[in-house]
Structures are given as structure tokens and as C-alpha cells.
C-alpha positions, -999 to 999 in steps of 0.1 A, spaced: 0 0 2 17 32 -9 6 59 17 25 91 9 17 130 23 19 160 2 38 192 -2 31 219 -39 66 230 -46 61 251 -74 33 265 -100 46 278 -133 33 292 -162 52 292 -193 33 310 -222 -3 288 -220 9 265 -198 11 257 -163 29 233 -147 31 219 -108 53 203 -91 45 185 -63 67 169 -36 58 136 -23 71 125 12 66 96 37 66 67 6 66 32 13 94 14 12 102 4 -26 75 26 -43 83 26 -81 83 59 -107 56 35 -125 31 33 -89 35 67 -83 24 80 -122 -4 51 -115 -18 71 -80 -14 107 -98 -28 97 -130 -65 96 -114 -63 136 -107 -52 144 -138 -21 143 -166 11 132 -152 39 146 -172 62 128 -149 66 110 -111 100 99 -98 103 86 -65 137 81 -50 138 66 -21 108 74 4 106 107 -14 92 118 -49 84 143 -72 56 147 -96 50 166 -124 15 176 -141 -2 203 -164 -35 193 -149 -38 185 -108 -46 214 -89 -53 239 -119 
């Protein structure tokens, strides 16, 4: 089971596109990039998901907009 806590790192606007980078902390041990991507794609388009040990980052053009 994937358990995490979230923090919004930044919202960047480039032209007509807005991008949001989210810090995801306290990930379960062994969480993969694919699991993180799958979790967040339920809420919008994920352009990048990277798990790095017990934390990770998710970048999206549609989450929280």
C-alpha cells in the first residue's frame, strides 16, 4: 500500500501552459516511478513521476488547476 504526504513545490506558467511540481514525502519503501505515476494519473495528466527512496516528485499540467 502506498502511503504518502504531499507538499506543493511550485506552479510555473510558461506561455499558455501551467505546470505544477509536487513533493511527495513519506513514500512506502520500494515505491516505484510507475506506482507513483499510476496514483496521480487518477487526478490528471502526469508528465513526470520520480520516486527516490522515501520521497518523490510528480509534475503535471492539469493537477490542482
